[in-house]
C-alpha positions as CSV (number, residue, x, y, z in Angstrom):
1,M,93.6,50.9,52.6
2,T,92.3,48.1,54.8
3,E,92.2,44.5,53.4
4,L,88.4,44.5,53.5
5,L,88.1,47.7,51.5
6,S,90.1,46.2,48.7
7,T,87.8,43.2,48.2
8,P,84.9,43.0,45.7
9,I,82.5,42.3,48.6
10,V,82.6,46.0,49.5
11,E,80.6,47.0,46.4
12,E,77.9,44.5,47.5
13,L,78.0,45.9,51.1
14,I,77.6,49.5,49.7
15,T,74.8,48.6,47.4
16,A,73.0,46.6,50.1
17,A,73.4,49.5,52.5
18,L,72.2,52.1,50.0
19,S,69.2,49.9,49.3
20,E,68.0,50.5,52.8
21,V,67.5,54.2,52.0
22,I,63.8,54.5,50.9
23,D,62.4,57.4,49.0
24,P,59.4,58.4,51.2
25,E,57.3,59.8,48.4
26,L,57.6,56.7,46.1
27,G,58.2,54.0,48.7
28,I,61.2,52.3,46.9
29,N,64.9,52.4,47.6
30,I,67.2,54.9,46.0
31,V,69.2,52.2,44.2
32,D,66.2,50.7,42.4
33,L,64.9,54.2,41.8
34,G,68.1,54.9,39.9
35,L,69.3,57.8,42.0
36,I,72.8,56.4,42.7
37,Y,75.1,57.3,39.8
38,S,78.4,56.0,41.2
39,T,80.3,54.9,44.3
40,E,84.0,55.3,44.8
41,I,86.4,54.1,47.5
42,T,89.6,56.1,47.9
43,E,92.9,54.6,49.0
44,E,92.3,56.2,52.4
45,G,89.0,54.3,52.8
46,R,86.6,57.2,52.1
47,L,83.4,56.5,50.3
48,K,82.1,59.0,47.7
49,I,78.5,58.6,46.6
50,V,77.4,60.5,43.5
51,M,73.6,60.7,43.2
52,T,70.8,62.7,41.8
53,L,67.1,63.3,42.8
54,T,64.0,62.9,40.7
55,T,63.5,66.6,40.4
56,P,65.8,69.6,41.1
57,G,63.2,71.0,43.5
58,C,63.1,67.9,45.6
59,P,63.6,68.8,49.3
60,L,64.9,65.4,50.3
61,H,68.7,65.7,49.6
62,A,69.7,66.5,53.2
63,S,67.7,63.7,54.6
64,F,69.0,61.3,52.0
65,A,72.6,62.3,52.6
66,Q,72.1,61.8,56.4
67,E,70.5,58.4,55.9
68,I,73.2,57.3,53.4
69,E,75.9,58.2,55.8
70,R,74.2,56.4,58.6
71,V,73.7,53.1,56.7
72,L,77.2,53.2,55.3
73,W,78.9,53.8,58.6
74,R,76.9,50.9,60.1
75,S,77.3,48.5,57.2
76,V,80.8,48.9,55.7
77,P,83.6,48.1,58.2
78,G,86.9,50.0,57.8
79,I,85.6,53.1,56.1
80,T,87.2,56.4,57.2
81,G,84.6,58.8,55.8
82,V,81.5,59.3,53.6
83,S,80.6,62.1,51.2
84,V,77.5,62.5,49.2
85,E,77.6,64.6,46.0
86,L,74.4,65.7,44.4
87,V,74.6,66.1,40.6
88,W,72.0,67.0,37.9
89,D,73.8,65.7,34.9
90,P,72.6,63.4,33.5
91,P,69.1,64.4,34.6
92,W,67.2,61.6,36.2
93,N,64.3,60.0,34.2
94,S,62.0,57.1,34.8
95,L,64.1,54.8,32.5
96,M,66.7,54.7,35.3
97,I,64.3,52.7,37.5
98,S,65.4,49.1,37.8
99,P,63.1,46.3,36.8
100,K,62.6,45.5,40.5
101,G,61.7,49.2,41.1
102,R,59.3,49.2,38.2
103,A,57.5,46.2,39.6
104,Q,57.2,47.8,43.0
105,L,55.7,50.9,41.3
106,G,53.4,48.8,39.1
107,L,55.0,50.0,35.9
């Protein structure tokens, strides 16, 4: 793994990059919306993002996955790959929205 990928700053880079991905229906980013469950960096420098959607019928997964890959390739130097895994457990609920996201939604 490259030196950069083993530093704590990488998590900040990943979070900042993911925060650029906006849910078009709600107008807030997927991090503050609580859609990102985890991020993992392998020894080989691959990023694995585990996420959910607000509803199982949401048609946005493909566009989210493409945008996530785009921002991560652009923002995190030294990565060797990106994968986005969609999960439904635990199911998303509005309590997962960050305080910043709540403020943006007027909650």
